C-alpha positions as CSV (number, residue, x, y, z in Angstrom):
1,M,33.2,81.0,124.2
2,K,36.4,79.2,125.0
3,F,35.6,76.2,122.8
4,P,35.2,78.2,119.6
5,I,38.4,80.1,120.3
6,K,40.3,76.8,120.8
7,L,38.7,75.5,117.6
8,L,39.7,78.6,115.6
9,L,43.3,78.3,116.9
10,A,43.4,74.7,115.9
11,V,42.1,75.5,112.4
12,F,44.6,78.3,111.9
13,S,47.4,76.1,113.1
14,L,46.5,73.4,110.6
15,L,46.2,76.0,107.8
16,F,49.6,77.4,108.8
17,L,51.2,74.0,108.6
18,F,49.5,73.3,105.3
19,F,50.8,76.5,103.6
20,L,54.2,76.0,105.2
21,L,54.5,72.5,103.6
22,L,53.2,73.8,100.3
23,S,55.8,76.6,100.3
24,L,58.6,74.2,101.1
25,K,57.5,71.9,98.3
26,A,57.4,74.9,95.9
27,I,60.9,75.9,96.9
28,S,62.1,72.4,96.5
29,D,60.6,72.1,93.0
30,F,62.1,75.5,92.0
31,T,65.6,74.5,93.3
32,L,65.5,71.2,91.4
33,S,64.5,72.9,88.2
34,E,67.2,75.6,88.5
35,G,69.9,73.4,89.7
36,G,70.0,70.7,87.1
37,G,67.3,68.2,86.6
38,E,65.8,65.7,89.1
39,S,68.6,65.5,91.6
40,I,69.4,67.9,94.4
41,P,72.1,70.4,93.2
42,E,75.5,69.5,94.6
43,Y,77.1,73.0,94.6
44,S,76.1,76.6,94.5
45,Y,78.1,79.4,92.9
46,A,77.8,83.2,93.2
47,F,78.3,85.4,90.1
48,F,79.0,89.1,90.5
49,L,78.4,90.9,87.3
50,P,77.9,94.6,86.2
51,A,74.4,95.9,86.4
52,L,74.2,96.3,82.6
53,D,71.3,95.0,80.6
54,Y,73.3,94.3,77.4
55,P,73.2,91.3,75.1
56,Y,76.8,90.4,76.1
57,F,76.0,90.0,79.8
58,N,72.6,88.4,79.1
59,S,74.4,85.8,77.0
60,L,77.0,85.3,79.7
61,K,74.3,84.7,82.3
62,Q,72.5,82.2,80.0
63,G,75.8,80.3,79.5
64,A,76.3,80.1,83.3
65,L,72.7,78.9,83.8
66,D,73.1,76.2,81.2
67,G,76.4,75.2,82.7
68,A,74.7,75.0,86.1
69,E,72.1,72.7,84.7
70,D,74.6,70.4,83.1
71,Y,76.9,70.3,86.2
72,N,74.1,70.0,88.7
73,S,74.7,73.3,90.4
74,I,72.9,76.5,91.4
75,I,73.9,80.0,90.2
76,T,73.0,83.2,92.1
77,F,73.6,86.5,90.4
78,Y,74.6,89.7,92.1
79,E,75.3,93.3,90.8
80,I,78.9,93.9,91.5
81,D,78.8,97.7,91.0
82,T,75.5,98.4,92.8
83,D,75.5,95.8,95.6
84,P,79.0,96.0,97.2
85,L,77.7,94.6,100.5
86,S,76.9,91.3,98.9
87,L,80.5,91.1,97.7
88,Q,81.8,91.7,101.2
89,M,79.5,89.0,102.5
90,A,80.5,86.5,99.8
91,P,82.7,84.5,102.2
92,Y,79.7,83.9,104.5
93,C,77.0,83.2,101.9
94,G,77.6,79.5,101.7
95,A,78.7,79.6,98.0
96,D,81.2,76.9,96.9
97,G,82.8,79.3,94.4
98,V,82.7,83.0,93.3
99,A,82.9,84.3,89.8
100,L,83.7,88.1,89.5
101,Y,83.5,90.5,86.6
102,P,85.3,93.5,88.1
103,T,84.3,96.9,86.6
104,T,87.3,98.9,88.0
105,D,90.9,98.4,88.9
106,E,90.2,99.6,92.4
107,L,87.7,96.8,92.9
108,I,90.3,94.3,91.9
109,S,93.2,95.6,93.9
110,G,91.2,96.4,97.1
111,E,87.8,95.3,98.2
112,C,87.4,92.3,95.8
113,L,90.4,90.3,96.9
114,E,90.6,91.6,100.4
115,C,87.2,90.2,101.3
116,L,87.8,86.8,99.6
117,A,91.5,86.1,99.9
118,G,91.3,85.1,103.5
119,S,88.5,82.5,102.8
120,D,88.7,79.1,101.3
121,I,86.3,80.0,98.5
122,P,87.7,79.7,95.0
123,I,87.9,83.0,93.1
124,L,87.4,83.1,89.3
125,F,87.7,86.3,87.3
126,L,85.7,86.8,84.1
127,E,87.3,88.8,81.3
128,H,90.0,90.4,83.5
129,N,93.2,88.5,84.1
130,V,94.4,89.3,87.6
131,T,97.8,88.1,88.9
132,H,96.8,86.4,92.1
133,S,98.0,83.1,93.5
134,S,94.5,81.7,94.2
135,A,92.5,83.2,91.3
136,Y,91.3,81.6,88.2
137,F,90.5,83.2,84.8
138,V,87.9,82.6,82.1
139,G,87.5,85.0,79.2
140,T,89.3,86.5,76.3
141,N,93.0,87.5,76.2
142,S,93.0,91.3,75.8
143,F,96.4,91.2,74.2
144,E,95.0,88.9,71.5
145,V,92.0,91.2,71.1
146,G,94.4,94.0,70.3
147,K,96.1,91.8,67.7
148,R,92.8,90.9,66.1
149,I,92.0,94.6,65.8
150,G,95.4,95.1,64.2
151,E,94.6,92.4,61.7
152,L,91.5,94.1,60.6
153,V,93.1,97.6,60.3
154,R,96.2,96.2,58.5
155,S,94.1,94.3,56.0
156,R,93.1,97.6,54.4
157,D,96.6,98.4,53.2
158,T,100.1,98.9,54.6
159,R,100.1,102.7,54.9
160,A,100.4,104.5,58.1
161,V,97.1,105.3,59.8
162,S,95.7,108.0,62.0
163,C,93.8,106.0,64.5
164,A,91.5,106.5,67.5
165,L,91.1,103.6,69.9
166,I,87.8,104.1,71.7
167,F,87.1,102.1,74.9
168,S,83.8,102.1,76.8
169,E,82.5,101.7,80.3
170,K,79.9,99.4,78.6
171,S,82.8,97.0,78.1
172,P,84.5,97.2,81.5
173,G,86.8,94.2,81.0
174,L,88.5,95.7,77.9
175,L,88.6,99.1,79.5
176,A,90.5,97.8,82.5
177,D,92.9,95.9,80.2
178,R,93.4,98.8,77.7
179,D,97.2,98.7,78.0
180,L,97.2,95.0,76.9
181,V,94.9,95.8,74.0
182,E,97.2,98.6,72.8
183,M,100.2,96.3,73.1
184,G,98.6,93.7,70.9
185,F,97.5,96.3,68.4
186,R,101.0,97.7,68.2
187,Q,102.6,94.3,67.7
188,I,100.6,93.8,64.5
189,M,100.7,97.4,63.2
190,G,104.3,98.1,64.0
191,E,105.6,101.4,62.5
192,K,102.3,102.0,60.8
193,L,101.0,103.4,64.1
194,P,102.0,106.7,65.4
195,E,103.9,106.8,68.7
196,K,100.9,108.2,70.5
197,L,97.5,106.8,69.7
198,I,94.3,108.8,70.2
199,F,92.4,107.3,73.2
200,R,88.9,108.1,74.2
201,V,86.4,106.5,76.6
202,T,82.6,106.5,76.4
203,D,80.3,106.2,79.4
204,R,77.3,103.9,79.8
205,N,75.0,106.2,78.0
206,P,74.3,104.6,74.6
207,L,74.3,108.0,73.0
208,D,77.6,109.1,74.4
209,A,79.6,107.8,71.4
210,E,77.6,109.9,69.0
211,G,78.8,113.2,70.6
212,L,82.3,111.8,71.0
213,V,82.6,111.0,67.3
214,Y,81.4,114.4,66.3
215,R,84.1,116.0,68.5
216,L,86.8,113.7,67.2
217,L,86.0,114.6,63.6
218,Q,86.3,118.3,64.5
219,E,89.4,118.0,66.6
220,K,91.2,115.5,64.3
221,P,90.4,116.2,60.7
222,D,93.1,113.8,59.5
223,L,91.6,110.9,61.4
224,D,91.0,107.9,59.1
225,T,90.3,105.0,61.4
226,M,88.1,104.5,64.5
227,V,88.3,101.4,66.5
228,F,85.5,100.6,69.0
229,T,85.2,98.1,71.8
230,D,81.4,98.1,72.2
231,S,78.6,97.3,69.8
232,N,76.4,100.2,70.8
233,D,79.3,102.6,70.2
234,T,80.0,101.0,66.8
235,L,76.5,101.6,65.6
236,A,76.4,105.2,67.0
237,A,79.6,106.0,65.1
238,V,78.3,104.6,61.9
239,Q,75.2,106.8,62.0
240,V,77.4,109.9,62.5
241,L,79.6,108.9,59.5
242,V,76.5,108.3,57.3
243,D,75.0,111.7,58.3
244,Q,78.3,113.4,57.6
245,N,78.9,111.6,54.3
246,L,82.2,110.3,55.6
247,V,81.6,106.6,54.9
248,G,84.8,105.3,53.2
249,K,86.9,108.2,54.3
250,V,86.9,107.1,57.9
251,E,87.2,103.4,58.4
252,V,85.3,101.8,61.3
253,I,86.5,98.7,63.2
254,G,83.6,97.5,65.2
255,F,83.0,95.1,68.1
256,G,80.3,92.4,68.5
257,E,78.1,90.7,66.0
258,D,74.7,92.5,66.2
259,R,72.7,92.0,63.1
260,A,73.0,95.7,62.2
261,I,76.8,95.4,62.4
262,V,76.9,92.4,60.2
263,D,74.6,94.2,57.7
264,Y,76.9,97.2,57.7
265,I,80.0,95.0,57.0
266,G,78.1,93.4,54.1
267,K,77.4,96.9,52.7
268,G,81.1,98.0,53.1
269,V,80.2,100.6,55.8
270,I,82.1,98.8,58.5
271,R,85.5,97.2,57.7
272,G,85.1,94.4,60.2
273,T,84.3,93.5,63.8
274,V,85.9,91.5,66.6
275,V,83.6,89.0,68.2
276,R,83.7,87.4,71.7
277,D,81.7,84.5,72.9
278,P,80.0,85.5,76.3
279,Y,77.8,82.4,76.4
280,R,80.9,80.2,76.3
281,I,82.6,82.3,79.0
282,G,79.6,81.8,81.3
283,Y,79.4,78.1,80.6
284,Q,83.1,77.4,81.1
285,A,83.2,79.5,84.3
286,V,80.8,77.0,85.8
287,E,82.8,74.2,84.3
288,V,86.0,75.4,86.0
289,L,84.3,76.1,89.3
290,R,82.8,72.6,89.3
291,G,86.2,71.1,88.6
292,I,87.6,72.9,91.6
293,S,84.7,71.7,93.8
294,D,85.2,68.1,92.6
295,R,89.0,67.8,92.3
296,G,90.4,70.7,94.2
297,N,91.9,72.2,91.1
298,A,91.2,73.1,87.5
299,S,92.8,75.0,84.6
300,A,93.8,78.3,86.0
301,Y,93.6,80.2,82.7
302,V,90.9,79.5,80.1
303,D,91.0,81.7,77.0
304,V,87.8,81.2,74.9
305,G,89.3,83.1,72.0
306,T,87.8,85.6,69.5
307,R,86.9,85.6,65.9
308,L,86.7,88.2,63.1
309,I,83.9,89.1,60.8
310,S,85.0,91.0,57.7
311,Q,84.0,91.6,54.2
312,V,85.9,88.4,53.3
313,N,83.6,86.1,55.3
314,V,80.5,88.1,56.0
315,G,78.6,86.4,53.1
316,R,79.0,83.0,54.6
317,L,77.9,84.2,58.0
318,E,74.7,85.8,56.5
319,E,73.9,82.6,54.7
320,R,73.9,80.7,58.0
321,G,72.3,83.4,60.0
322,D,75.0,82.9,62.6
323,Y,74.9,86.2,64.5
324,E,73.2,87.9,67.4
325,K,69.6,88.6,66.6
């Protein structure tokens, strides 16, 4: 009886070694494919992003992954708002750099910097410019976003406007920088804006903007312009205006380049939209982190800029099909 038992143990040992080697090879192949080609990835970076399944963040992730492939690195994504423990453990995870998309001011001023400032890991903020000696920034300048909004509103005419500026938890970077957005907006509009703007904030529910717009129309019957900072909110607002037969009476300044938004601009339902480039933000974030890893420094502030789609240029855009599908 002892001989069969020893034989079985030997067989199981060999099988264990076989599957262990097979697993290691699979992990090695996966790492090579994710990290950038045939060579072993040189650096790994941790990206902490909101747990939002929106085209904006999906595009940002894709940009980061493509950047990792080009710069021979590995990217690991974490949910910054639902996985705070991972953020606290970031200094000990072995990452060569951390990119953060903070969702609240509290996260920026407290937990976020507190857990990383004492480490040697480079900190890069996405879409939220934080004044910190060791932090880097890649994103859009919120003050410039406000100016772009002003350009669209002012292009209508030069009369004073009754305007509501509607931020959203679905666009947390702009929500956190709302004061900068207002400053840029006011710089372009000047005396055409009232001293006190109407501000509202929608939550993450895609339908929240619909109810908010109905309430605004009832509370502010003289309202003639609505400015949105999220594509979902833009489309929800348009549907309300169509239902209420208010297209043309209340102007809409949208955000993003969804196909439906572009179509509405072409039909004259939306005056124009401000467009960011999340793919480029993700890609250049990796580029900056790689520069820090290689040289010890990189550009501390990278503004990827914005562009406008309006009734002036929408025809050319539609001909090229150059918009989010």
